[in-house]
GULUMDREN-246351 format. One line per field, with one value per residue: chain; residue in three letters; x, y, z of N, C-alpha, C in turn; residue number from 1. Coordinates in Angstrom, 2 decimals. Atoms other than C-alpha are relative to their C-alpha. Layout:
REM GULUMDREN-246351
kette c(A;...)
rest c(Ala;...)
npx c(X;...)
npy c(Y;...)
npz c(Z;...)
capx c(X;...)
capy c(Y;...)
capz c(Z;...)
cpx c(X;...)
cpy c(Y;...)
cpz c(Z;...)
nr c(NUM;...)
***
This chain:
REM GULUMDREN-246351
kette c(A;A;A;A;A;A;A;A;A;A;A;A;A;A;A;A;A;A;A;A;A;A;A;A;A;A;A;A;A;A;A;A;A;A;A;A;A;A;A;A;A;A;A;A;A;A;A;A;A;A;A;A;A;A;A;A;A;A;A;A;A;A;A;A;A;A;A;A;A;A;A;A;A;A;A;A;A;A;A;A;A;A;A;A;A;A;A;A;A;A;A;A;A;A)
rest c(Unk;Unk;Unk;Unk;Unk;Unk;Unk;Unk;Unk;Unk;Unk;Unk;Unk;Unk;Unk;Unk;Unk;Unk;Unk;Unk;Unk;Unk;Unk;Unk;Unk;Unk;Unk;Unk;Unk;Unk;Unk;Unk;Unk;Unk;Unk;Unk;Unk;Unk;Unk;Unk;Unk;Unk;Unk;Unk;Unk;Unk;Unk;Unk;Unk;Unk;Unk;Unk;Unk;Unk;Unk;Unk;Unk;Unk;Unk;Unk;Unk;Unk;Unk;Unk;Unk;Unk;Unk;Unk;Unk;Unk;Unk;Unk;Unk;Unk;Unk;Unk;Unk;Unk;Unk;Unk;Unk;Unk;Unk;Unk;Unk;Unk;Unk;Unk;Unk;Unk;Unk;Unk;Unk;Unk)
npx c(-0.78;-1.42;-0.57;-0.89;-1.42;-0.69;-1.34;-1.06;-0.38;-0.88;0.84;0.78;-0.97;-0.32;1.17;0.11;-1.12;0.31;1.07;-0.61;-0.87;0.88;0.54;-1.09;-0.23;1.11;-0.21;-1.10;0.48;0.81;-0.90;-0.73;0.94;0.22;-1.25;-0.14;0.94;-0.49;-1.21;0.41;0.65;-1.06;-0.76;0.87;0.03;-1.28;0.04;0.89;-0.71;-1.07;0.61;0.46;-1.21;-0.49;0.89;-0.32;-1.31;0.17;0.62;-1.03;-0.97;0.63;0.09;-1.36;-0.49;0.84;-0.51;-1.33;0.18;0.53;-1.05;-1.20;0.29;-0.37;-1.44;-0.51;-0.63;-1.01;-0.01;-1.35;-0.66;0.96;0.14;1.15;-0.32;1.25;0.11;0.27;1.41;0.17;0.14;1.32;1.03;-0.07)
npy c(-1.10;0.33;0.15;-1.10;0.32;-0.76;-0.43;0.31;-1.11;-0.86;-0.74;-0.98;-1.02;-0.79;-0.83;-1.02;-0.93;-0.80;-0.94;-0.99;-0.85;-0.88;-0.99;-0.92;-0.88;-0.96;-0.94;-0.88;-0.87;-1.03;-0.90;-0.78;-0.95;-1.05;-0.76;-0.73;-1.12;-0.95;-0.67;-0.87;-1.15;-0.80;-0.62;-1.02;-1.13;-0.72;-0.63;-1.15;-1.04;-0.52;-0.79;-1.24;-0.78;-0.48;-1.08;-1.15;-0.51;-0.65;-1.29;-0.79;-0.38;-1.00;-1.25;-0.51;-0.57;-1.15;-1.11;-0.37;-0.61;-1.35;-0.79;-0.14;0.10;1.25;0.22;1.36;0.23;1.07;0.50;0.30;-1.24;-0.83;-1.26;-0.20;-0.89;-0.47;-0.08;-1.39;-0.26;0.04;1.40;0.47;-0.61;0.51)
npz c(-0.52;-0.01;-1.33;-0.40;-0.04;-1.05;0.39;-0.96;-0.88;0.80;0.95;-0.77;-0.41;1.19;0.31;-1.04;0.17;1.18;-0.38;-0.90;0.83;0.77;-0.94;-0.34;1.15;0.04;-1.10;0.38;1.07;-0.65;-0.72;1.00;0.59;-0.99;-0.11;1.27;-0.03;-0.99;0.53;1.12;-0.62;-0.61;1.09;0.61;-0.93;0.14;1.33;-0.10;-0.75;0.83;1.07;-0.63;-0.29;1.29;0.42;-0.85;0.41;1.29;-0.31;-0.68;1.02;0.87;-0.76;-0.18;1.25;0.34;-0.81;0.50;1.32;-0.23;-0.62;0.82;1.43;0.65;0.07;-0.21;-1.29;-0.02;-1.37;-0.49;-0.44;-0.72;0.72;0.87;1.12;0.62;1.44;0.35;0.36;1.46;0.41;-0.47;0.83;1.38)
capx c(-4.63;-0.89;1.15;2.99;6.74;8.84;11.88;15.18;16.48;19.13;16.49;14.34;17.42;18.29;14.75;14.67;18.13;17.05;13.88;15.93;18.44;15.64;14.07;17.45;17.92;14.46;15.21;18.52;16.85;14.35;17.12;19.07;15.98;15.36;19.01;19.08;16.01;17.51;20.83;19.19;17.03;20.11;22.03;19.06;18.91;22.59;22.10;19.19;21.27;24.17;21.92;20.40;23.89;24.98;21.96;22.77;26.40;25.34;23.09;25.89;28.30;25.86;25.31;29.06;29.91;26.96;28.25;31.83;30.64;28.66;31.67;34.46;32.71;33.34;36.78;38.89;39.99;43.18;42.74;46.47;47.52;44.33;44.37;41.36;41.86;38.95;37.77;37.98;34.52;35.13;35.45;32.23;30.21;31.30)
capy c(133.97;134.10;133.05;135.86;135.93;137.02;139.12;138.30;140.45;141.81;142.79;144.51;146.35;147.47;148.75;150.59;152.12;153.29;154.88;156.61;157.88;159.29;160.99;162.50;163.87;165.46;167.02;168.40;169.74;171.59;173.03;174.12;175.77;177.71;178.77;179.77;181.95;183.57;184.31;185.67;187.93;189.11;189.80;191.67;193.81;194.71;195.41;197.74;199.62;199.98;201.18;203.77;204.90;205.14;207.29;209.57;209.87;210.73;213.49;214.70;214.74;216.69;219.28;219.63;220.17;222.50;224.67;224.58;225.40;228.38;229.55;228.95;228.48;225.72;224.14;221.10;219.74;217.70;215.51;214.69;218.32;219.75;222.46;223.81;225.32;227.50;227.33;230.79;232.32;232.59;228.76;228.22;230.54;228.78)
capz c(105.16;104.93;107.90;109.75;109.41;112.33;111.46;113.06;115.88;113.49;110.92;113.54;114.83;111.28;110.68;114.00;113.39;109.93;111.33;114.04;111.47;109.31;112.34;113.29;109.76;109.83;113.20;111.93;108.78;110.96;113.11;110.03;108.54;111.76;112.04;108.36;108.80;111.92;110.22;107.07;109.22;111.10;107.87;106.40;109.54;109.22;105.50;106.25;108.83;106.40;103.58;105.94;107.04;103.41;102.60;105.54;104.40;100.85;102.22;104.48;101.53;99.36;102.09;102.73;99.08;98.57;101.44;100.15;96.63;97.93;99.93;97.39;94.04;91.52;91.47;92.08;95.42;95.81;98.91;99.06;99.41;100.89;98.23;96.34;92.90;91.78;88.20;86.61;86.07;82.30;82.02;83.99;81.74;78.51)
cpx c(1.45;0.51;0.99;1.43;0.64;1.40;0.98;0.28;0.87;-0.81;-0.82;0.91;0.34;-1.14;-0.11;1.11;-0.26;-1.07;0.55;0.89;-0.83;-0.58;1.05;0.26;-1.11;0.13;1.10;-0.41;-0.85;0.86;0.76;-0.92;-0.25;1.23;0.23;-0.90;0.49;1.19;-0.34;-0.66;1.03;0.80;-0.83;-0.11;1.26;0.02;-0.87;0.68;1.09;-0.54;-0.49;1.20;0.58;-0.83;0.29;1.33;-0.08;-0.62;1.01;1.03;-0.57;-0.08;1.37;0.49;-0.83;0.51;1.36;-0.10;-0.53;1.10;1.16;-0.27;0.40;1.51;0.34;0.74;0.96;0.11;1.40;0.71;-0.92;-0.24;-1.21;0.41;-1.30;0.07;-0.30;-1.42;-0.21;-0.23;-1.35;-1.09;-0.02;-1.05)
cpy c(-0.44;-0.06;1.13;-0.50;0.89;0.34;-0.40;1.24;1.01;0.85;1.08;1.14;0.91;0.94;1.15;1.05;0.93;1.05;1.11;0.96;0.99;1.09;1.03;0.99;1.04;1.04;0.99;0.95;1.13;1.02;0.90;1.07;1.17;0.89;0.85;1.23;1.08;0.79;0.93;1.26;0.94;0.75;1.10;1.23;0.84;0.73;1.25;1.15;0.64;0.84;1.35;0.91;0.56;1.18;1.27;0.62;0.72;1.39;0.94;0.51;1.11;1.36;0.65;0.67;1.18;1.23;0.48;0.69;1.42;0.92;0.30;0.00;-1.37;-0.13;-1.45;-0.07;-1.16;-0.50;-0.30;1.24;0.87;1.33;-0.02;0.99;0.42;-0.03;1.46;0.17;-0.10;-1.44;-0.55;0.50;-0.54;-1.02)
cpz c(0.13;1.43;0.26;0.07;1.04;-0.51;1.07;0.83;-0.76;-0.98;0.70;0.45;-1.17;-0.36;1.01;-0.13;-1.19;0.32;0.90;-0.79;-0.82;0.90;0.39;-1.14;-0.09;1.10;-0.35;-1.12;0.57;0.72;-0.97;-0.61;0.95;0.12;-1.25;0.00;0.97;-0.55;-1.16;0.54;0.61;-1.07;-0.66;0.89;-0.11;-1.35;0.02;0.73;-0.85;-1.15;0.54;0.28;-1.29;-0.50;0.80;-0.41;-1.34;0.21;0.64;-1.01;-0.89;0.70;0.18;-1.28;-0.48;0.76;-0.47;-1.36;0.14;0.55;-0.96;-1.51;-0.53;-0.04;0.22;1.32;-0.12;1.44;0.54;0.52;0.85;-0.69;-0.92;-1.08;-0.65;-1.52;-0.33;-0.53;-1.49;-0.48;0.41;-0.93;-1.43;-0.28)
nr c(1;2;3;4;5;6;7;8;9;10;11;12;13;14;15;16;17;18;19;20;21;22;23;24;25;26;27;28;29;30;31;32;33;34;35;36;37;38;39;40;41;42;43;44;45;46;47;48;49;50;51;52;53;54;55;56;57;58;59;60;61;62;63;64;65;66;67;68;69;70;71;72;73;74;75;76;77;78;79;80;81;82;83;84;85;86;87;88;89;90;91;92;93;94)
***
């Protein structure tokens, strides 16, 4: 049987420091993974809310323009002047 070799105090300290450093990295990786998951979940929640709001705005826009079209007919709206220019009925029927 081989005779046991005793490491020096410096070697034991180096081994222990390395093991501690590895453990710290694993702990930090776990923390980062948890934080990443939390942030992604938070961002996805905001994205879902914004997509829902966009959908509501699209519906609101469609209803607004449908009502205006029924009231004023087809035409062109200039947002800078606030003026609506109807398209003559003859051009619509072409």
